[in-house]
N, C-alpha and C positions, 0 to 999 in steps of 0.2 A: 504493500500499500505506499509506494514512495513517490507517485506520481498522480496526486489527485486532481490537478489541473486537467490532464486528459478525461478523467471522468466528469469533471464539471463541463466541459466540453461536449459531451456526450459519448465518450467511450471509456473503455474500460482502461486501467493502467497498461500501458504498452509492454511491461516486462510479463504481463500474464498472457498476452496474446499468444505467445509461441509454447505456452506450456498447457493450454487447454486440452489439445488434441492427447498430449502425454498423460495427463491426469484422466482424462475421461477413458482412455485405453487401458491404463493400471486399473482403474476401480472398476472396469468390466471385466476383469479378471485376466488381461494379457500381461502376466507377471514378467514377460520378456521385455517390456519397457521399464521396468524398475530401475536399471543401472542408468539408462539415459535420462529418466527422471530426476534421478538423484544428481547427475552431472550437471544438469540444467538449474538444478536448485544449489549447486555448490557445495552439495554434501557426500560427494562421491568418496571422500577421504576422511569424511569426520566421523568418529567412533559410534554417534548417535543419529547417523544418516538413515540407516536401516529402520529406526524407529517411526519414521515418517511414513515409510511403506507399511509398517505393522499397523498404524492408525487408519491409513487406507484401507487395508484389508479388513480391519474392525467394522469399518464404516459399511464397506460392501456386505459384510455379513450382519449388517444392522445391530453390532453389539457397540453401542454407543457410549455405554459405561467406560469400556477399556480404551475407546478412542480418545474420550475426556480426559481419562488418566494421561495418556501420553501426551495428549497436547498440553496438558499442565506440567508436565515434566520438562518437555522441550522449552515450554515457556521461563523454565528458569536459568536457560543459557542465553545471555545476550547475543553470542555470535550467531544463535540458531533463528534469530528474531525476522530476517529477512525471509528465509525458507519458510518459517512458520507462517508469516504474513501471506506469502503466496498460497501455501496450503489452504489456509483458511479461505482465503478470497475466492479460490476455487470451490470449496465446500458448500460457503453461504450464498455464492452467486451464480454458480453455474450447474452444479449437479442436481439432480432431482432425488428424492429419498423417500421411501414409505415411511411413517414415522420421522417426518421432518423436525418435528418440534424437539425431539429428543437430540437430533444432530446439531440443532441450533445452539440447545443447552451445552453441548459437549465443547462447542466453539466458544461460547461465552465464557465457560470456565477459564479458557486459555487466555481469555482477552483480561479477565479478573487477574489471573495471576502476573500477565505483563504490567498492570496498572500496579500492583503491589511491589514490583521487583524494579521495572524499568522505565518509568514514567520521565526519568531524567534524560534519557536517550532518545535522538531523533528516531530512531528505527522504532522504538516503544511508543512514543507521541502519535507517530504517522500509523502504526498499524491499529492502534486503539480507535484513533478518531476517524478512520476510514470506516471502521467497524460500525462504529455509531452512527455516521452520518450515511451510510448505505441503508441502514435499516430506520433511518429518521427518529433514532433517540437522541432528539436535541438536547433533553436535561441532562442526559448523561455526558454528551459532548461538553456542553456549558460546565459542568462540574470539572472536567479533566483540562478545559482551557483555563478555568479559574485558579488552578493549582500550578500553571506554568507561565513565566515571565510574559508581558503583554506583548513583547516582540516576536515571541515564539509562533511558529507554523502559521503566519499570516494567510495563506492559502485556505486552510481550513477555516480559520476565524471568519474569511470573505464568505466561503461556501455555508457556513452555520447561519449568518446573517442575511443571506439570500434566502435561505429555505424558511428561516423563520418569518420573514416578510412574504412570502409567498403565501404562506398559510395564515398568518395573523391579519393580512390586508384583503383577503379574499371574501367577496361579497357576491353571491350567483346573483346573475341577471336573466336567467332562465331557468325553468324546470329541468328540462334534458337538455344535453349537448349528445347528439349523435356522432360519433367519431369514427370516419373511414378512411382508409388508407389505400391508395390505388397505384397500379402500374400498368399501362398498356391492357387494360380490360374495360374498354369504353363499352361495348355492348353489355357485358354483365354488370357494370355499373349502372347502366341505364334500368336495366331490368331490378335491380337492386332498389334504386332510389324510387322507382315507380310503385313498387310493392310496399314499401318502407312508408310512403306519404299515404297509401291506402289503408295502411294496417295499424298505423299510429292511433292512439285514443285521444289524446288531447292536442291542443295546439301551441302549449307554451313549450317551445324546443328550438334549436337550432342544429344545423348540419353543419359539420365541420370536415372538411375534406383534405388530407394530404395527397398532394401528386408527386410521385417520384419520377421526375422528368420523363414523363409520357410523352410518347411520339404520335399516337394514334388520335382519333377525334375525342378525346375527353373532356377538352374545353368545350366542345359543341355540346355534350351530354350534360357538363355541368350548367351551361348557359339555360338549356332546355328546360333544366328542373329548377333553375333560379337561385343556384347555390351560390352565395356571394361571399362565404366563410372559408376562402380555399387558401390551402398554402402550397404555393409552387416550388418544390425542389429543383435546383439546377442539375441534380446529380441522382441516380438511383441509391438510396441508402436502406432499401429493403424496410424490414419491419422497425429499424432503429428509428425511423422519422416518427413513428408514434410519439416520441418524447415531445416533437415540436407540436403536434396535433392534439395531444391531452393537455399539454400546458395552455393551449389556446382556448380550451373549452371553458366556456362561462356559465354552465348549467349546475343546478345542486347536485343531479347525477351525470356521471359519465356513461354513456351506453357505447361500448365498443363493439362495431359491426364490420364484418367483413365483406368486401366489395363482392363476393360471388355468393351471396346469401339471397337468393332470386324468391324467396316465400317465407313471410314472417307469419307467426300467429296473430289473430286480430286482438289489437289492443296489447301488444307486445310490452309496449313501455308500462303500462299499469299493472300487467303480470309481474315484470321484474320489480317494480316499485313495492308492489304488495308483498312480494316474498322479503325484500331486503327489510321492510318495516315490521313483518311478522317474525323474523329470526334477527333480532337486534346485534346478536353475536358474531353475524356473518358480514364479511366486509365486502365480497366478490362472489357473483351468483351469474351462471350463464343457463342458456338453454341448450339442452343436447339436440344436435342437429341430425339431420337426415341428409347422407351423401347422395346427390344425383349425378349419373355418368350422363353427359350431354350427349355422347355419342351414340348411346344404346337406349337411355330413357329409364336404365335400370336405377333402383334406389336400394340403400342398405343403411341401417343404422350405425352411426359414429360413437360405439362403445368404447371407452378408455379405461374403465376400471369398476371394479365392484366398489357400489357405494353403500353406505349406512344410510337407513332412511330416519328421518326426524319428521315429526308432525307439530303444526301449531294451527289449532282450529280446524278448518277446513284445507289448510294447504299443506303440502308436503314437499320437503328438502332432502336432496340426497347429498351427503356429505362426501367430498373427494375432490379431484381435479375438475378444473372448468375450462371447457372450451370456449376461448374468446371471441366466436364468431357472432355472437350476440349475448354480450355479458354488461352487467351493470357493477358499478361501485361508487360511492359517494365522492364526490369531488374533493370534500376536506380530507378524506382519509388518504386520497391520492396525495395530496400535500403534505399531510401527516408522516407519510412514509419516504417523504423526499422523492417522490415521483420515479422515474428512471435513473436516478443518479447512480453512478459507479460501475456502469457496464455498458458496452456496445453491443445492442441485440442483432440477432439475426435469426434465419430459419433454424438454425441448431440451437440458438439461445434465445427461446421465446419470451415474450412479453408475459404471457399467463404465470409462468412460475417467478418471474420477478415480483409480479404482483401477490402471488398467493404466500410466499416466504415472507415479504416485507410486513404484508397484513397479519400473518401469524406471529411476529414479533410483537405486535400491537394488541396481540389478543382477539384478533378476528379470522374466522374460520372461512373455508370456501367450498362452494358446491353448486350442483347442477337442479335444474328444474326438468323432468323428463315427463313427456307425454304430449305436451303441444307440437304442433306441425311447423318446424323449423327447417328449411331446405337449402342447402349449401351444394352450389355446382362445382362440378370437376370435368376436364381440367381447367 
């Protein structure tokens, strides 16, 4: 966590970029990448180097208690902080894990150890502050900064101030912000916007569209639908451009919508809002989609996990991962978790896991609504 400005500008710290593939391969069981990973971490000759691999093995086996013990031990050695920093970044920002709350607890234990032992060091300060700011733990970041000289880590001080102001000064101007991201899918976007406007229950909404350097007739489609809140990107940043789109949302609720959703449930906005209000301990709720193959007309359910069923009155929530193709979260919650600070998103590093894990750190769960007809077209 030694390059926060890269994160502040919308990308993950550059030293993590080359490590993600190695971390991912190893944690998926490719033991042959262990020596290469240790070399990249600068631990190939350190006697405690293999401990990092042992910790990753424990995570893979969902033995988070053992992983936490190893992380705390590594945190006692100041020389290991850069490697520990990168390891925690990967585990907190990139990987997905079943029992993710337990993994976050294990990582948090290491951070507490660093605070107790190494807060006087640059490496310790940056590890701790990046962890807290990634998760939007503003109070904890303020406590750390209060214990440091006033001139220390000015980049993190500026980031904390910016994040605080984004939250404290926010006043919603609409009920809903429907946020879409598109790239050269004008015809699908046309179908999406047509059905969206036909199925939305209320009128107090805005549509925010981020265009990733499209070269087709996307502009004409947006003009046809009278969409004025458009962010034009000069390059294709893939889903990382969601950060600009979400940041521009002025609604009380952000509703993330994929541009290839071609059929919505009637009153989908009210459906999402009702569930979010009925289940106040949930922060991110989506509607499970049906996949439509345009070439054949065939449909199939898009199931990604076994969900736990919860009820509140007449409403049912299914606890588990969220499809972001039609999903809602409170705009204040988005700002409270410091948005998408801390990592560059891609098709491999999606926005949904970022939202789910950050909200979880604030006691907010995620889940799906299963049953209403929501159709997502492929390819």
